[in-house]
C-alpha positions as CSV (number, residue, x, y, z in Angstrom):
1,M,-3.6,-15.2,8.3
2,L,-5.3,-13.2,5.6
3,E,-4.8,-13.8,1.9
4,H,-2.6,-11.3,0.0
5,G,-1.4,-10.9,-3.5
6,G,2.0,-12.1,-4.8
7,K,1.8,-15.8,-3.9
8,L,3.4,-16.9,-7.1
9,R,4.8,-20.2,-5.8
10,C,1.5,-21.3,-4.5
11,A,-0.1,-20.4,-7.9
12,A,2.6,-22.2,-9.8
13,E,2.0,-25.4,-7.8
14,R,-1.8,-25.1,-7.9
15,Y,-2.1,-24.5,-11.7
16,Q,1.0,-26.5,-12.7
17,I,2.6,-23.6,-14.6
18,P,6.3,-23.0,-14.1
19,L,7.1,-20.0,-11.9
20,E,9.0,-18.1,-14.6
21,Q,6.0,-18.2,-16.9
22,W,3.7,-16.2,-14.7
23,L,2.6,-12.6,-15.1
24,D,2.0,-11.2,-11.6
25,L,-0.5,-8.4,-11.6
26,S,-1.8,-9.2,-8.1
27,T,0.3,-6.8,-5.9
28,G,0.1,-3.2,-7.3
29,I,3.9,-3.1,-7.1
30,N,5.7,-0.9,-9.7
31,P,7.2,-3.3,-12.3
32,K,9.9,-0.8,-13.1
33,G,11.1,-0.3,-9.5
34,W,14.1,1.6,-8.4
35,M,17.4,-0.3,-8.4
36,G,20.2,2.2,-8.5
37,I,23.1,0.9,-6.4
38,D,25.2,-2.2,-5.7
39,I,25.2,-3.2,-2.0
40,P,28.7,-3.2,-0.5
41,R,29.9,-6.1,1.6
42,S,30.0,-4.0,4.7
43,A,26.2,-3.7,4.7
44,W,26.1,-7.4,5.2
45,T,28.8,-7.8,7.8
46,Q,27.9,-4.9,10.2
47,L,24.9,-4.6,12.4
48,P,22.3,-2.0,11.1
49,Q,22.9,1.5,12.6
50,D,20.2,4.0,13.2
51,E,22.6,6.9,12.4
52,D,23.3,5.7,8.9
53,G,21.4,8.5,7.1
54,L,18.2,6.6,6.4
55,A,16.1,8.6,8.9
56,A,17.5,11.9,7.6
57,A,16.7,10.9,4.0
58,A,13.1,10.0,5.0
59,Q,12.7,13.2,6.9
60,S,13.7,15.2,3.8
61,Y,11.6,13.1,1.4
62,F,8.4,13.3,3.6
63,G,9.0,16.9,4.8
64,V,8.8,16.0,8.5
65,P,11.2,16.4,11.5
66,H,10.5,13.0,13.0
67,V,10.2,9.5,11.4
68,L,10.5,5.9,12.5
69,P,11.8,3.4,9.9
70,V,10.1,0.0,10.3
71,A,10.1,-3.4,8.6
72,G,7.4,-2.4,6.2
73,S,4.3,-0.5,7.2
74,Q,2.8,-4.0,8.1
75,A,5.0,-3.9,11.2
76,A,3.3,-0.7,12.4
77,I,-0.1,-2.1,11.5
78,M,0.6,-5.1,13.8
79,H,1.8,-3.1,16.8
80,L,-0.1,0.3,16.8
81,P,-3.3,-1.3,18.2
82,R,-1.4,-2.4,21.3
83,L,-0.4,1.2,22.2
84,R,-4.0,2.2,23.1
85,A,-6.5,0.9,25.5
86,P,-9.4,-0.9,23.8
87,G,-11.9,1.4,22.2
88,T,-14.0,1.9,19.1
89,V,-12.1,2.0,15.8
90,G,-13.5,2.9,12.5
91,V,-11.9,1.4,9.4
92,L,-12.7,2.4,5.8
93,A,-14.2,-0.5,4.0
94,P,-13.6,-2.1,1.6
95,S,-9.9,-1.6,2.3
96,Y,-6.6,-3.3,3.3
97,A,-8.0,-6.0,5.5
98,E,-5.0,-6.2,7.9
99,H,-6.1,-3.0,9.6
100,A,-9.5,-4.2,10.8
101,L,-8.0,-7.6,11.7
102,R,-5.2,-6.3,13.9
103,W,-7.3,-3.8,15.8
104,S,-9.9,-6.5,16.4
105,E,-7.2,-8.9,17.6
106,A,-6.0,-6.3,20.2
107,G,-9.5,-6.1,21.7
108,H,-10.9,-3.0,20.0
109,H,-14.4,-2.8,18.7
110,V,-14.1,-2.3,14.9
111,V,-16.8,-0.7,12.7
112,S,-16.7,-0.6,9.0
113,L,-17.3,2.8,7.3
114,T,-17.6,4.4,3.9
115,S,-15.9,7.6,3.2
116,L,-19.3,9.4,3.4
117,Q,-19.8,8.1,7.0
118,C,-16.3,9.2,8.2
119,P,-17.1,12.9,8.9
120,A,-19.8,12.1,11.5
121,A,-18.0,9.1,12.8
122,A,-14.8,11.1,13.5
123,A,-16.7,12.9,16.3
124,A,-17.4,9.7,18.1
125,L,-14.6,7.2,17.4
126,D,-11.4,6.7,19.4
127,V,-9.4,5.8,16.2
128,L,-10.2,6.2,12.5
129,V,-8.1,4.3,10.0
130,L,-8.0,5.3,6.3
131,V,-6.1,4.0,3.3
132,N,-5.5,6.9,0.9
133,P,-5.5,6.2,-2.0
134,N,-7.7,3.3,-1.0
135,N,-6.8,-0.3,-1.7
136,P,-8.5,-1.9,-3.7
137,T,-10.9,0.7,-4.9
138,G,-8.5,3.6,-5.6
139,E,-10.8,6.1,-3.9
140,R,-9.0,9.3,-3.0
141,I,-9.9,11.5,0.0
142,E,-8.9,15.1,-0.3
143,R,-6.3,16.3,2.1
144,G,-8.5,19.0,3.6
145,A,-11.2,16.5,4.5
146,V,-8.6,14.2,6.1
147,L,-7.2,17.0,8.3
148,E,-10.7,18.1,9.3
149,W,-11.5,14.6,10.4
150,H,-8.2,14.5,12.4
151,E,-9.1,17.7,14.2
152,R,-12.4,16.1,15.4
153,L,-10.6,13.0,16.6
154,A,-7.6,14.9,18.2
155,A,-10.0,17.2,20.2
156,R,-10.9,14.1,22.2
157,G,-7.5,12.4,22.4
158,G,-8.3,10.2,19.4
159,W,-6.0,9.1,16.6
160,L,-6.3,9.3,12.8
161,I,-4.2,6.7,11.0
162,V,-3.6,7.2,7.3
163,D,-2.1,4.4,5.4
164,E,-0.5,6.0,2.3
165,A,1.1,2.9,0.8
166,F,0.1,4.0,-2.7
167,A,0.5,7.8,-2.2
168,D,4.1,8.2,-3.6
169,A,3.0,8.1,-7.2
170,D,0.5,11.0,-6.7
171,P,1.1,12.7,-3.3
172,Q,-1.2,15.7,-3.8
173,N,-3.6,14.4,-1.0
174,S,-0.9,13.2,1.3
175,V,-0.9,14.4,4.9
176,A,2.7,13.2,5.5
177,A,4.0,16.7,6.1
178,D,1.3,17.3,8.6
179,A,2.3,14.3,10.8
180,T,3.7,16.6,13.5
181,R,0.2,17.1,14.7
182,E,-0.7,15.2,17.8
183,G,-2.9,12.1,17.1
184,L,-2.1,12.0,13.3
185,I,-0.2,8.9,12.3
186,V,0.9,8.4,8.7
187,L,2.2,5.1,7.3
188,R,4.4,4.9,4.2
189,S,6.2,2.1,2.4
190,L,8.8,1.6,-0.2
191,G,7.1,-1.5,-1.5
192,K,4.7,0.0,-4.1
193,F,6.0,3.1,-5.9
194,F,9.7,2.3,-5.5
195,G,9.1,-1.4,-6.3
196,L,11.1,-2.5,-3.3
197,A,8.6,-4.8,-1.5
198,G,11.2,-7.4,-0.8
199,A,13.3,-5.0,1.1
200,R,10.6,-4.6,3.7
201,V,11.1,-0.9,4.5
202,G,8.4,1.4,5.7
203,F,8.0,4.5,7.8
204,V,5.8,5.8,10.6
205,L,5.3,9.6,10.7
206,A,3.9,10.9,13.9
207,A,4.7,12.9,17.1
208,P,7.9,12.0,18.8
209,T,6.3,10.5,21.9
210,L,4.3,8.0,19.9
211,L,7.3,7.1,17.7
212,A,9.3,6.4,20.9
213,A,6.6,4.2,22.3
214,L,6.4,2.2,19.0
215,A,10.2,2.0,18.7
216,Q,10.3,0.5,22.2
217,R,7.8,-2.1,21.3
218,L,9.5,-3.1,18.1
219,G,13.0,-3.3,19.5
220,P,16.4,-2.9,17.8
221,W,17.5,-3.8,14.3
222,T,14.1,-3.9,12.7
223,I,15.5,-3.4,9.2
224,A,18.4,-5.2,7.7
225,G,21.5,-3.1,6.8
226,P,21.4,-3.7,3.0
227,A,17.7,-2.7,2.9
228,R,18.4,0.5,4.9
229,L,21.1,1.5,2.4
230,L,18.9,0.7,-0.6
231,A,16.1,2.8,0.9
232,Q,18.3,5.8,1.7
233,H,19.4,6.1,-1.9
234,A,16.0,5.5,-3.3
235,L,14.5,8.2,-1.2
236,S,17.2,10.7,-2.3
237,D,16.9,10.1,-6.0
238,R,14.6,13.0,-6.8
239,P,15.1,12.9,-10.6
240,W,13.9,9.3,-10.6
241,H,10.8,10.2,-8.5
242,D,9.7,12.8,-11.0
243,T,10.4,10.6,-14.1
244,M,8.6,7.6,-12.6
245,R,5.5,9.6,-11.5
246,A,5.1,10.8,-15.1
247,H,5.6,7.2,-16.4
248,L,3.1,5.6,-14.0
249,R,0.4,8.2,-14.9
250,V,0.7,7.2,-18.5
251,Q,0.8,3.4,-17.8
252,S,-2.2,3.6,-15.4
253,A,-4.3,5.4,-18.0
254,R,-3.2,2.8,-20.6
255,L,-4.4,0.0,-18.3
256,A,-7.7,1.7,-17.8
257,R,-8.2,2.0,-21.6
258,L,-7.2,-1.6,-22.1
259,L,-9.7,-2.9,-19.5
260,E,-12.4,-0.7,-21.1
261,R,-11.6,-1.9,-24.6
262,C,-11.7,-5.6,-23.4
263,G,-15.1,-5.2,-21.8
264,W,-13.9,-5.0,-18.2
265,P,-14.2,-1.3,-17.3
266,A,-12.4,0.0,-14.2
267,A,-14.5,1.8,-11.6
268,G,-11.5,3.3,-9.8
269,G,-7.8,3.0,-9.3
270,C,-4.6,4.9,-8.9
271,D,-1.3,5.2,-10.7
272,L,-0.3,1.6,-9.7
273,F,-3.5,-0.4,-10.2
274,Q,-7.0,-0.4,-11.6
275,W,-10.1,-1.8,-9.8
276,V,-12.7,-3.7,-11.7
277,P,-15.9,-4.6,-9.8
278,T,-17.7,-7.5,-11.4
279,A,-19.9,-10.4,-10.3
280,H,-17.7,-12.6,-12.5
281,A,-14.6,-11.9,-10.4
282,A,-14.1,-15.5,-9.2
283,V,-14.6,-16.9,-12.7
284,V,-12.3,-14.4,-14.4
285,H,-9.6,-14.7,-11.7
286,E,-9.6,-18.5,-12.1
287,A,-9.6,-18.4,-15.9
288,L,-6.7,-15.9,-16.0
289,A,-4.7,-18.0,-13.6
290,H,-5.0,-21.0,-15.9
291,T,-3.2,-18.9,-18.5
292,G,-0.5,-17.9,-16.0
293,I,-1.8,-14.4,-15.2
294,L,-2.3,-13.7,-11.5
295,T,-4.7,-11.0,-10.4
296,R,-6.0,-10.0,-6.9
297,R,-9.5,-11.2,-6.3
298,F,-11.9,-9.7,-3.7
299,D,-15.2,-11.2,-2.6
300,T,-16.7,-8.3,-0.7
301,P,-17.4,-6.4,-2.9
302,S,-16.8,-8.8,-5.8
303,G,-14.0,-7.5,-8.0
304,L,-10.5,-7.8,-9.4
305,R,-7.5,-5.5,-8.9
306,F,-5.1,-5.3,-11.8
307,G,-1.5,-4.1,-11.4
308,L,0.6,-2.7,-14.2
309,P,2.2,-5.0,-16.8
310,G,5.9,-4.3,-17.1
311,E,6.8,-5.2,-20.6
312,E,5.1,-4.8,-24.0
313,A,4.7,-8.6,-24.3
314,H,2.9,-8.6,-21.0
315,W,0.4,-6.0,-22.2
316,L,-0.4,-8.0,-25.3
317,R,-0.7,-11.2,-23.2
318,L,-3.2,-9.5,-20.8
319,E,-5.3,-8.1,-23.7
320,R,-5.6,-11.5,-25.4
321,A,-6.6,-13.2,-22.1
322,L,-9.2,-10.5,-21.2
323,L,-10.8,-10.5,-24.6
324,E,-11.1,-14.3,-24.4
325,Q,-12.8,-14.1,-21.0
326,R,-15.2,-11.5,-22.1
327,R,-16.2,-13.7,-25.0
328,R,-16.8,-16.6,-22.6
329,C,-18.8,-14.5,-20.1
330,A,-21.0,-12.8,-22.8
């Protein structure tokens, strides 16, 4: 299995720092996530029901007529490669590593691409996989370009898969509403913007035939009843969406300024994280971990991803630790 952020218990054991003393900046999850309802007992005692209003709430939120709720977008990432015969799959790199791994495991030939290589590659690939905004670099690909690449793929029966896990905070380049087009598959999640990663709720937006095939493969009751209820209300809370988007823009800009001031300038990011490429990534990651601050380290290319601190004390703690590491690396 690949390494991912959020492994606080492992970090607490490794560095011998109590769990409650950690500042977790490793996941890019909104630290001020949505939590607007109490879960009634009936949600725990009844089997989950597809007709409970979750799909309708998601259709309204994404602006599409068809949607498949899944147990986090990871569930779709695992199973979509099994719905096509082995072919050539282009994956934006660096990016969320699960995509390349799962397509490779299913027997496909995977090639790594930069965004500059995607236009030409789209005319030859069977499948192109994008993460937009990209994780970890924060690179954004304009909606018009994404749809143009889709046309080139779809003309030959190919797929374009767009993982929009971080798109909710700034959806201007989202192609979610275009997912009625044959061969365009959009993945969304409530884990990042909504801060509901533990609920394991995601959505696949695509043509009905593909959604039916994926649903058949996943089987019944993929999402627990309490998580379905939580997700339905979160998707419907439009005032919270607007307020939180404005808040995250401010916080992300603040994080970029803090990193710059401390000598670790970000080269990219989105409203939920900042990306710092540095040859010192391993050293800084380790040093911050010894102070109880967990970041997400990447080796290729070498860099660190910083999520947003949630409280004022957390901002101050991060600033002190970064300044100290800059002094040591000077």
